[in-house]
TORLUMPA-292730 format. One record per residue (C-alpha): residue number from 0; x, y, z. Coordinates in steps of 0.5 Angstrom, whole numbers, plus 2048, in hexadecimal, padded with zeros to 3 digits. Example, Ala and Ser with C-alpha at 12.3 -4.5 7.8 and 13.67 -1.06 7.14 Angstrom:
SITE pos  xx  yy  zz
SITE   0 819 7F7 810
SITE   1 81B 7FE 80E
END
This chain:
SITE pos  xx  yy  zz
SITE   0 814 7EE 827
SITE   1 80E 7F2 82A
SITE   2 80A 7EE 82F
SITE   3 806 7E8 82C
SITE   4 7FF 7EB 82A
SITE   5 7F9 7E9 82E
SITE   6 7F5 7E2 82C
SITE   7 7F1 7E3 826
SITE   8 7F6 7E8 823
SITE   9 7FA 7E7 81D
SITE  10 801 7E4 81E
SITE  11 807 7E4 819
SITE  12 808 7DE 816
SITE  13 80D 7DF 811
SITE  14 812 7E4 80E
SITE  15 812 7E7 807
SITE  16 818 7E9 804
SITE  17 81A 7EB 7FD
SITE  18 81D 7F1 7F9
SITE  19 818 7F6 7FC
SITE  20 817 7F4 803
SITE  21 819 7F0 809
SITE  22 814 7EF 80E
SITE  23 819 7ED 814
SITE  24 819 7F5 815
SITE  25 813 7F5 818
SITE  26 815 7F0 81D
SITE  27 818 7F4 822
SITE  28 815 7FB 820
SITE  29 812 7FE 826
SITE  30 80A 800 824
SITE  31 807 806 828
SITE  32 800 806 82A
SITE  33 7FC 80A 825
SITE  34 801 808 81F
SITE  35 7FE 808 819
SITE  36 800 803 814
SITE  37 7FE 804 80C
SITE  38 7FE 7FD 809
SITE  39 7FD 7FB 801
SITE  40 7FF 7F6 7FC
SITE  41 803 7FC 7F8
SITE  42 800 801 7F4
SITE  43 7F9 801 7F7
SITE  44 7F9 808 7FA
SITE  45 7FE 807 7FF
SITE  46 801 80E 7FE
SITE  47 7FA 811 7FD
SITE  48 7F8 80E 804
SITE  49 7FF 811 807
SITE  50 7FD 818 805
SITE  51 7F6 817 808
SITE  52 7F9 815 80E
SITE  53 7FE 81B 80E
SITE  54 7F8 820 80C
SITE  55 7F4 81E 812
SITE  56 7FA 81E 817
SITE  57 7FC 825 815
SITE  58 7F4 827 814
SITE  59 7F5 829 80D
SITE  60 7FC 82D 80D
SITE  61 800 82B 807
SITE  62 805 825 809
SITE  63 80B 825 804
SITE  64 80F 81E 805
SITE  65 80A 81A 807
SITE  66 80D 813 804
SITE  67 813 815 809
SITE  68 80F 816 80F
SITE  69 80B 80F 80E
SITE  70 811 80A 80D
SITE  71 810 804 80A
SITE  72 813 7FF 80F
SITE  73 815 7F9 80B
SITE  74 818 7FD 805
SITE  75 81F 7FA 805
SITE  76 823 7FF 802
SITE  77 823 804 807
SITE  78 827 802 80D
SITE  79 823 7FF 813
SITE  80 827 803 818
SITE  81 825 809 814
SITE  82 81E 807 813
SITE  83 81D 806 81B
SITE  84 820 80C 81C
SITE  85 81C 810 818
SITE  86 816 80D 81B
SITE  87 818 80E 822
SITE  88 819 815 821
SITE  89 812 816 81F
SITE  90 80F 819 825
SITE  91 808 81A 822
SITE  92 803 815 820
SITE  93 807 810 81B
SITE  94 804 80E 815
SITE  95 808 807 812
SITE  96 807 804 80C
SITE  97 807 7FC 80A
SITE  98 806 7F8 804
SITE  99 806 7F1 808
SITE 100 801 7EC 809
SITE 101 7FE 7EC 810
SITE 102 802 7E5 811
SITE 103 809 7E8 810
SITE 104 808 7EE 814
SITE 105 808 7EF 81B
SITE 106 801 7F1 81D
SITE 107 800 7F6 823
SITE 108 7F9 7F7 826
SITE 109 7FB 7FE 828
SITE 110 7FC 800 821
SITE 111 7F7 802 81C
SITE 112 7F7 7FF 815
SITE 113 7F4 802 80F
SITE 114 7F4 7FD 809
SITE 115 7F3 7FF 802
SITE 116 7F1 7FA 7FC
SITE 117 7F1 7FB 7F5
SITE 118 7EF 7F6 7EF
SITE 119 7F5 7F2 7ED
SITE 120 7F4 7F5 7E6
SITE 121 7F5 7FC 7E8
SITE 122 7FA 7FB 7ED
SITE 123 7FE 7F7 7E8
SITE 124 7FD 7FC 7E3
SITE 125 800 802 7E8
SITE 126 805 7FD 7EA
SITE 127 808 7FC 7E3
SITE 128 809 803 7E2
SITE 129 80C 804 7E8
SITE 130 811 7FE 7E7
SITE 131 813 801 7E0
SITE 132 814 807 7E3
SITE 133 81A 805 7E8
SITE 134 821 808 7E6
SITE 135 827 804 7E6
SITE 136 829 807 7ED
SITE 137 822 804 7F0
SITE 138 824 7FD 7ED
SITE 139 82B 7FE 7F0
SITE 140 828 7FF 7F7
SITE 141 823 7F9 7F6
SITE 142 828 7F4 7F4
SITE 143 82E 7F6 7F7
SITE 144 82C 7F8 7FE
SITE 145 82F 7F2 802
SITE 146 82A 7ED 805
SITE 147 826 7EC 7FE
SITE 148 822 7E6 7FF
SITE 149 820 7E3 7F8
SITE 150 821 7E5 7F1
SITE 151 823 7EC 7EF
SITE 152 81D 7F1 7EC
SITE 153 81E 7F1 7E5
SITE 154 81A 7F7 7E0
SITE 155 813 7F4 7DE
SITE 156 812 7F2 7D7
SITE 157 810 7F8 7D3
SITE 158 809 7F4 7D1
SITE 159 805 7F6 7D7
SITE 160 800 7F0 7D5
SITE 161 806 7EB 7D6
SITE 162 808 7EE 7DC
SITE 163 801 7ED 7DF
SITE 164 800 7E6 7DD
SITE 165 807 7E4 7E0
SITE 166 805 7E8 7E7
SITE 167 7FE 7E4 7E7
SITE 168 801 7DD 7E5
SITE 169 807 7DE 7EA
SITE 170 803 7E1 7F0
SITE 171 805 7E8 7EF
SITE 172 80C 7E7 7EC
SITE 173 811 7EB 7EC
SITE 174 80E 7EF 7F2
SITE 175 80A 7EB 7F8
SITE 176 804 7E7 7F8
SITE 177 7FE 7EB 7F7
SITE 178 7F8 7E6 7F9
SITE 179 7FA 7E4 7FF
SITE 180 7FC 7EB 801
SITE 181 7F5 7ED 800
SITE 182 7F2 7E7 803
SITE 183 7F6 7E8 80A
SITE 184 7F3 7EF 80B
SITE 185 7EC 7ED 809
SITE 186 7ED 7E7 80E
SITE 187 7EE 7EC 814
SITE 188 7E9 7F2 812
SITE 189 7E4 7F1 818
SITE 190 7EA 7F3 81D
SITE 191 7E9 7F9 820
SITE 192 7EF 7FC 81E
SITE 193 7EF 7FA 817
SITE 194 7EB 7FF 811
SITE 195 7EB 7FC 80A
SITE 196 7EA 801 804
SITE 197 7E9 800 7FD
SITE 198 7ED 805 7F8
SITE 199 7E6 805 7F4
SITE 200 7E3 808 7FA
SITE 201 7E9 80E 7FB
SITE 202 7E7 810 7F4
SITE 203 7E0 810 7F4
SITE 204 7DF 813 7FB
SITE 205 7E6 816 7FD
SITE 206 7E2 81A 803
SITE 207 7DE 815 805
SITE 208 7E4 810 806
SITE 209 7E8 816 809
SITE 210 7E3 816 80F
SITE 211 7E3 80F 80F
SITE 212 7EA 80F 810
SITE 213 7EA 814 815
SITE 214 7E5 811 819
SITE 215 7E9 80A 819
SITE 216 7EF 80D 81B
SITE 217 7EC 812 820
SITE 218 7EF 818 81D
SITE 219 7EB 81F 81F
SITE 220 7EB 824 819
SITE 221 7E8 82A 818
SITE 222 7E2 82A 813
SITE 223 7E4 831 811
SITE 224 7EA 82E 80F
SITE 225 7E7 828 80B
SITE 226 7E7 82B 804
SITE 227 7EE 82C 805
SITE 228 7F0 825 807
SITE 229 7EC 822 801
SITE 230 7EF 827 7FC
SITE 231 7F6 825 7FF
SITE 232 7F4 81E 7FE
SITE 233 7F2 81E 7F7
SITE 234 7F5 81B 7F1
SITE 235 7F6 822 7EE
SITE 236 7F9 825 7F4
SITE 237 7FE 81F 7F5
SITE 238 800 81F 7EE
SITE 239 802 826 7EE
SITE 240 806 826 7F4
SITE 241 809 81F 7F3
SITE 242 810 822 7F4
SITE 243 80F 823 7FB
SITE 244 80D 81C 7FD
SITE 245 815 819 7FD
SITE 246 81B 81C 7FB
SITE 247 81D 814 7FA
SITE 248 818 813 7F4
SITE 249 81D 818 7F0
SITE 250 822 813 7F0
SITE 251 81E 80C 7F0
SITE 252 818 80E 7EA
SITE 253 819 811 7E3
SITE 254 816 817 7E4
SITE 255 816 817 7EB
SITE 256 810 818 7EF
SITE 257 80B 81A 7EA
SITE 258 80C 813 7E7
SITE 259 80B 810 7EE
SITE 260 804 814 7EE
SITE 261 802 811 7E7
SITE 262 7FB 811 7E5
SITE 263 7F6 80F 7EB
SITE 264 7F1 80C 7E6
SITE 265 7EE 805 7E5
SITE 266 7EC 801 7DF
SITE 267 7F3 802 7DB
SITE 268 7F3 7FB 7DA
SITE 269 7EC 7FA 7D7
SITE 270 7EF 7FD 7D0
SITE 271 7F5 7F8 7D0
SITE 272 7F3 7F2 7D4
SITE 273 7EF 7EC 7D0
SITE 274 7E9 7EA 7D3
SITE 275 7EC 7E3 7D4
SITE 276 7F2 7E6 7D8
SITE 277 7ED 7EA 7DC
SITE 278 7E9 7E4 7DD
SITE 279 7EF 7E0 7DF
SITE 280 7F0 7E5 7E4
SITE 281 7E9 7E5 7E7
SITE 282 7EA 7DD 7E7
SITE 283 7F0 7DE 7EC
SITE 284 7ED 7E3 7F0
SITE 285 7E7 7DE 7F1
SITE 286 7EC 7D9 7F3
SITE 287 7F0 7DD 7F8
SITE 288 7EB 7E1 7FB
SITE 289 7E4 7E0 7FF
SITE 290 7DF 7E2 7FA
SITE 291 7DD 7E8 7FE
SITE 292 7E4 7EA 7FE
SITE 293 7E5 7E9 7F7
SITE 294 7DE 7ED 7F5
SITE 295 7E1 7F3 7FA
SITE 296 7E8 7F3 7F7
SITE 297 7E5 7F3 7F0
SITE 298 7E0 7F9 7F1
SITE 299 7E1 7FC 7F8
SITE 300 7DB 7FF 7FC
SITE 301 7D8 7FD 803
SITE 302 7DB 7F7 805
SITE 303 7D4 7F5 807
SITE 304 7D2 7F6 7FF
SITE 305 7D7 7F0 7FE
SITE 306 7D3 7EB 801
SITE 307 7D6 7EC 808
END
């Protein structure tokens, strides 16, 4: 394992293992100075932020295969040796991905972390579509790769509201806990190598968020190339060029990458979820999160506007 972080920095206190992930893979992963780690719960703008970082590093040049170039370290279906070798062979500044909470991650002061959050109702609506699109090949990999800890992953219920209720009442099942993930990153938001962003703000002011990410990561870019960077990070561009993201998606998702990049919209739950179910979600969020965090998660905006 990497050297113990300095006093006051996050320390790993547990492992998280399930059908998708094995957090022990981070224990001996050699973090480099300047590594960029993009973190989310899931379906909260992960690929969007990977594209933003890739575009900044490339100064707006088109970058196919962004998912392959930004490995998900704890993803258990890819052999660890292959994952480590692929990451080691990258000579440029690396961009890594995680869906782990801070306390299950080996946190490195020499890396930079960008965490993207999204209202849980929007995140679940996107996850349900993603989950329902898995192929038999994907289930075979998730459930039959040696080392599975916990129950296998089954297809979701056809009724999305039923799935949402199960997710809310059973701490993120059948995926992984949601609110503790958000809370763990919120608690370290003041660290100099951590940036928290909200999905809503990416939608409302993409250029402003790109500039903010560039400043945080200290990535210089040409102002003349900014329009291309913004265009290449737009949802329409990413949807049109979805087939270039990763060849693996053709086997794991029905419809391939064009299913993986779905709608990029919020509020789809509003026409389906009852007022009672929505209020139940808000009550759980209020119980599980600090008040200012719950307000920020629900709407985005400046952290200061949430009552910081």
